[in-house]
C-alpha positions, 0 to 999 in steps of 0.5 A, spaced: 158 538 098 151 538 100 147 531 099 144 529 094 136 529 093 133 522 092 129 525 086 134 525 081 136 521 075 143 521 075 148 519 069 149 513 073 143 511 074 142 510 066 143 503 063 147 504 057 151 497 057 150 493 052 152 487 055 147 488 061 141 490 056 143 483 051 143 479 058 137 483 060 134 480 054 136 473 054 137 471 062 132 477 065 125 477 068 119 480 065 112 481 066 107 487 064 103 492 067 099 495 061 102 500 059 109 497 060 113 491 060 119 491 065 124 486 063 130 486 070 135 482 072 138 481 079 145 482 081 146 479 088 152 482 089 153 490 089 159 491 086 164 496 089 166 500 082 159 502 082 155 506 088 148 505 084 144 499 086 139 501 081 140 502 073 134 504 068 133 504 061 126 506 057 124 505 050 118 506 046 118 502 040 117 505 033 111 499 032 107 503 037 108 510 034 112 512 028 113 520 030 119 521 034 117 527 038 111 523 041 116 517 043 120 522 046 115 525 049 112 519 052 120 517 055 120 523 058 113 522 061 115 514 063 122 518 066 120 523 071 114 518 074 119 513 075 124 519 078 119 521 082 118 514 085 124 510 084 126 511 092 123 505 096 126 501 091 133 504 091 132 503 099 130 496 099 136 494 094 141 498 099 138 494 104 139 487 101 146 489 098 143 488 091 143 491 084 138 491 079 137 493 072 131 494 069 128 496 062 121 500 061 118 498 055 112 502 053 107 497 049 101 502 049 098 504 042 098 511 043 100 516 047 097 516 055 096 521 060 101 523 065 096 521 071 095 515 068 103 513 066 105 515 073 099 511 077 101 505 072 109 506 073 107 506 082 103 499 080 110 496 077 115 499 082 110 496 087 110 489 083 118 490 083 119 490 090 114 485 091 118 480 087 124 482 091 122 481 097 119 474 096 124 468 098 127 464 093 123 458 091 126 451 093 126 446 089 123 440 092 121 434 088 113 433 089 
C-alpha cells in the first residue's frame, strides 16, 4: 500500500463526535482572526485507538449567509485551505504526542476571495502552533 499524501482530509480527520464538539464549546480555547473564529481543545495524551492527532470541523452560520449554496462554497474553500496547510500543525502534534480537536467558524458577512481565506487560514494555523508551543503558565502569587 503506497504511503498516504499529507495533503488529504480523510474521514478520520473530520470532527463529528457530538460529545467532543460540546466539550469544545464548554471548555475549549478560542480566538478570532477575521474571517475565522477558532475553537480548540488539546488532549495531552494521544489515545491509542485513533492515529490522527488532528481533527477539524468547519461551520458557516445562516446568520452570515442565508443561501445554502454560498455557505457550502465557503465551507469548501475553508476545507481546501486547511487541507493544504495542516502539515506543520500535524507534525507538531505528533512530536508532542498530543491530540487536537478544532472547529473553524466563519464569521464574515459575505463570501470572500479564496486567496484571502487561504492567507487568513495560514495566519490562524501559525497562531495555533505558537499557542501549542508555549510553556504552560505557572500559578504564582503576585
